[in-house]
C-alpha positions in Angstrom: 0.0 0.0 0.0 1.4 3.4 -0.9 2.1 6.0 1.8 -0.1 9.1 1.6 2.4 11.6 0.4 5.9 11.1 1.8 7.9 7.9 2.3 7.4 6.7 5.9 8.5 3.5 7.6 8.2 1.9 11.0 11.7 2.9 11.9 10.7 6.5 11.7 7.5 5.9 13.7 9.4 4.3 16.6 12.0 7.1 16.5 9.2 9.6 16.9 7.7 7.8 19.8 11.1 7.6 21.5 11.9 11.2 21.0 8.5 12.5 22.0 8.7 10.4 25.2 12.0 12.1 26.0 10.9 15.7 25.6 7.7 17.3 27.0 6.7 18.7 23.6 3.2 20.2 23.1 1.4 20.8 19.9 0.9 24.4 18.8 -2.3 25.9 17.6 -1.9 28.8 15.3 -4.4 31.7 15.5 -4.6 34.8 13.3 -4.9 38.1 15.0 -5.4 40.7 12.2 -5.0 44.3 13.4 -7.2 47.1 12.1 -5.1 49.2 9.7 -7.9 51.2 8.2 -6.6 54.4 9.7 -3.0 53.9 8.4 -2.3 55.9 5.3 -0.3 54.4 2.4 -0.3 56.0 -1.1 1.7 54.3 -3.8 2.3 55.9 -7.2 2.1 53.6 -10.2 4.3 54.4 -13.2 4.1 52.3 -16.3 7.7 52.5 -17.4 7.1 49.5 -19.7 4.6 51.5 -21.8 6.8 54.6 -22.0 10.0 52.6 -22.8 8.4 50.9 -25.7 7.2 54.2 -27.1 10.9 55.0 -27.7 11.9 55.8 -31.3 14.3 53.0 -32.3 15.7 55.4 -34.9 16.5 58.0 -32.3 17.3 56.1 -29.2 19.4 58.8 -27.6 16.6 61.4 -27.7 14.1 58.8 -26.3 16.4 57.9 -23.4 17.0 61.6 -22.7 13.2 62.0 -22.5 12.8 59.0 -20.2 15.5 60.3 -17.9 13.4 63.3 -17.2 10.3 61.2 -16.2 12.3 58.4 -14.6 15.5 60.2 -13.4 16.6 57.3 -11.1 14.7 54.2 -12.3 16.0 54.5 -15.9 19.5 53.9 -14.6 18.4 50.9 -12.6 16.6 49.5 -15.6 19.5 50.0 -18.0 22.4 49.0 -15.8 20.9 46.6 -13.2 17.9 45.0 -14.8 19.1 44.9 -18.4 22.8 44.8 -17.3 23.9 46.9 -20.3 27.6 47.9 -20.3 27.9 51.3 -18.7 28.9 53.3 -21.7 26.7 55.3 -24.0 27.5 53.4 -27.3 26.6 50.1 -25.6 23.4 51.5 -24.0 22.2 52.9 -27.3 23.1 49.7 -29.2 21.5 47.2 -26.8 18.4 49.4 -26.1 17.7 49.4 -29.9 18.2 45.7 -30.1 15.8 45.1 -27.2 13.2 47.5 -28.5 13.2 45.9 -32.0 13.4 42.3 -30.9 10.3 40.5 -32.1 10.0 38.3 -29.0 10.0 41.2 -26.6 7.7 43.3 -28.6 5.3 40.3 -28.5 5.8 40.0 -24.8 5.1 43.7 -24.4 1.9 43.3 -26.4 0.8 40.5 -24.1 1.5 42.5 -21.0 -0.8 45.2 -22.2 -3.6 42.6 -22.5 -2.9 40.8 -19.2 -2.1 44.0 -17.3 -4.5 46.7 -18.3 -4.8 49.7 -16.1 -7.7 48.3 -14.1 -5.7 45.1 -13.3 -2.7 47.0 -12.2 -4.7 49.4 -10.0 -6.1 46.3 -8.3 -2.6 45.0 -7.7 -1.5 48.4 -6.5 -4.4 48.5 -4.0 -3.4 45.0 -2.6 0.3 46.1 -2.2 -0.9 49.3 -0.5 -2.9 47.2 1.9 0.1 45.0 2.7 2.3 48.1 3.2 -0.3 49.3 5.8 0.5 46.1 7.8 4.2 46.8 7.3 3.8 50.3 8.7 1.7 49.0 11.6 4.4 46.6 12.8 7.4 48.7 11.7 6.4 52.3 11.8 9.9 53.5 11.3 10.6 51.5 8.1 10.5 53.4 4.8 8.7 51.3 2.3 8.8 51.9 -1.4 6.7 54.8 -2.5 6.5 54.1 -6.3 5.7 51.0 -8.3 7.5 50.8 -11.6 6.3 48.2 -14.1 8.7 47.2 -16.8 9.4 44.5 -19.4 12.9 43.1 -19.1 14.9 40.0 -20.0 13.0 36.8 -19.4 16.0 35.3 -17.5 16.4 38.4 -15.4 14.8 40.3 -12.5 11.0 39.8 -12.0 10.6 41.8 -8.8 13.0 44.1 -6.9 13.4 47.1 -4.7 15.2 50.0 -6.2 17.0 52.6 -4.1 16.6 56.2 -5.2 18.4 58.7 -2.9 16.0 59.1 0.0 13.2 57.0 -1.4 12.6 53.5 -2.6 10.8 52.1 -5.6 9.2 48.7 -6.2 10.1 47.4 -9.7 7.8 44.7 -11.2 8.9 42.9 -14.3 5.6 42.0 -16.0 7.4 39.5 -18.3 7.6 37.2 -15.3 3.9 37.2 -14.5 2.1 36.3 -17.8 0.6 33.0 -16.6 2.0 29.5 -16.2 0.6 28.6 -19.6 2.2 31.5 -21.5 3.8 29.9 -24.6 7.1 31.7 -24.3 7.8 30.1 -20.9 7.6 26.7 -22.7 10.3 27.3 -25.3 13.4 25.2 -24.9 15.8 27.8 -23.6 13.4 29.5 -21.1 12.1 26.1 -19.8 15.7 25.2 -19.0 16.3 28.5 -17.2 12.9 28.2 -15.5 11.6 24.6 -15.2 7.9 24.1 -14.6 8.2 24.1 -10.8 9.3 27.7 -11.1 7.3 28.9 -14.2 4.0 27.7 -12.7 4.5 30.6 -10.3 4.8 33.1 -13.1 1.3 34.4 -12.7 -0.1 37.7 -11.5 -1.3 36.1 -8.2 2.4 36.1 -7.1 3.1 39.8 -7.7 1.9 41.0 -4.3 3.6 38.1 -2.4 6.9 38.6 -4.2 6.7 42.3 -3.6 6.1 41.8 0.1 8.9 39.3 0.4 11.3 41.8 -1.2 10.3 44.3 1.4 10.9 41.7 4.1 14.4 41.1 2.7 15.0 44.8 2.8 13.6 45.1 6.3 15.3 42.0 7.7 18.3 40.9 5.5 19.3 37.2 5.6 21.8 36.4 8.4 22.9 32.9 7.7 26.7 33.0 7.9 28.0 30.3 10.2 24.6 29.1 11.1 23.6 25.4 11.1 20.6 23.9 9.3 18.0 24.4 12.1 19.1 28.0 12.7 18.8 28.7 9.0 15.4 27.0 8.9 14.2 29.3 11.7 15.7 32.3 10.0 13.5 31.5 7.0 10.6 30.8 9.3 10.9 34.3 10.7 10.6 35.7 7.2 7.6 33.5 6.5 6.0 34.8 9.8 6.5 38.3 8.6 4.8 37.3 5.4 1.9 36.1 7.5 1.6 39.4 9.3 1.8 41.5 6.1 -0.5 39.3 4.0 -3.0 37.9 6.6 -5.7 37.3 4.0 -3.5 35.6 1.4 -3.5 31.8 1.0 -0.5 30.1 2.7 0.2 28.1 -0.5 0.8 31.4 -2.3 3.0 32.7 0.4 5.3 29.7 0.4 5.0 29.0 -3.3 3.5 25.5 -3.0 0.5 24.1 -4.7 -2.5 23.6 -2.4 -1.9 19.8 -2.6 1.8 20.2 -1.7 1.0 22.3 1.3 -1.8 20.0 2.4 0.7 17.1 2.1 3.3 18.9 4.2 0.8 19.5 7.0 -0.5 15.9 6.9 3.1 14.5 7.0 4.6 17.2 9.2 5.6 14.6 11.8 7.3 12.4 9.3 9.2 15.4 7.8 10.5 16.5 11.2 11.4 12.9 12.1 13.5 12.7 8.9 15.7 15.6 10.0 15.9 14.3 13.6 16.7 10.7 12.8 19.3 11.6 10.2 21.1 14.1 12.6 20.6 17.0 10.2 19.5 19.7 12.5 23.0 20.9 13.5 24.5 20.2 10.0 26.8 23.0 8.8 27.9 21.6 5.5 26.7 24.2 2.9 25.8 21.6 0.2 23.8 19.5 2.6 22.0 22.6 3.9 21.2 23.7 0.4 19.4 20.4 -0.3 16.7 21.4 2.2 16.6 25.2 1.9 16.9 25.8 -1.9 14.0 25.9 -4.3 13.5 22.7 -6.4 10.9 20.4 -7.9 11.1 18.1 -4.9 13.2 17.1 -1.9 13.9 13.5 -3.0 16.0 12.8 0.1 12.7 12.8 2.0 10.4 11.7 -0.8 9.9 12.2 -4.6 6.7 14.0 -3.7 8.1 16.3 -1.0 8.3 19.9 -2.3 11.4 22.0 -2.5 12.8 24.2 0.2 11.1 22.0 2.8 13.3 23.4 5.5 11.5 26.8 5.1 8.2 25.0 5.8 9.6 23.5 9.0 11.1 26.7 10.2 7.8 28.5 9.6 6.0 26.0 11.8 8.6 26.3 14.6 8.4 30.1 14.6 4.6 29.9 14.8 4.9 27.5 17.6 7.3 29.8 19.5 5.1 32.8 19.1 2.1 30.8 20.3 4.1 29.9 23.5 5.1 33.6 23.9 1.8 35.5 23.6 3.4 38.8 24.9 6.3 38.6 22.4 6.3 41.3 19.7 7.5 40.8 16.2 10.6 42.8 17.2 11.2 40.3 20.0 10.9 37.5 17.5 13.4 39.0 15.1 15.9 39.8 17.9 15.6 36.3 19.5 18.5 34.0 18.5 17.3 31.0 16.4 18.9 28.5 18.8 16.8 30.0 21.7 13.7 29.8 19.6 14.4 26.2 18.8 14.9 25.3 22.5 11.8 27.2 23.7 9.4 26.2 20.9 9.6 22.5 21.9 8.2 21.9 18.4 5.9 18.8 18.2 4.3 18.3 14.8 
């Protein structure tokens, strides 16, 4: 008889019983406490750089870029040198800008973005991002969030979502070429499907724009601190970021937040005990070898070491549950307390029992 989702065996079961008899673990119940942010003001400006850029005259690129530099004095530089990665000299910028503007593939992509992302659609996305930023401001009133959304069309193998830094302000850059729907034909061509296998390209839909935007803000707010940390510490570090995602997107489905299908996430919860047992039995929690850690924290189609059906970055899922467990046991702890508490302390105090 086949196991429900992940490979399980009697050896694991007995290991669980032994371990749980040794430690007084208690299960955690996770409750949502959504604050009222209706009185918090957030006003994002939406600028369609993608539309303005493709209006450029390919026969007079220099003049067109000069005009764009007036409307987009900071973002144009980010687009040309960071997103497009053009060599930083005028001749190269003019040459490669012309090539990109006249490329049939990217003109077709631009035409598709105008259909998928009409103004009404983008205004709705902007409203959702504004709402998420209200939660950011509620929990982190001193954090300066992006004030402008810039939509662009860039290289398919390049940036899909990023924060841009503009002197005293920040912008949120959204590459629409990365959100045209999992079935978009261009994502299926041989080259792009190698760069972005289906387990990645299935997330190339507009539903992920807000999630990816918020996760970029989280990275800006709380940069990764993984140097010298073992596997369980890095799991919990990622779990903290997922907990922030919960706070900033309280009404978004968990499957979208972690990037799993609904079935994958359901399978993780059903087999949470087995997943945790795998790490414990194989003495992986305090592993420091980078390649081993990457096996459980990197994106991928699966984590075959656990099961062919176990999704990628499974360690993030585990860390997320541990952090929720710790917060449940510390009802007076603020989100600042969470971020400032060492991961080893969270692990010890959570007494995680899936």
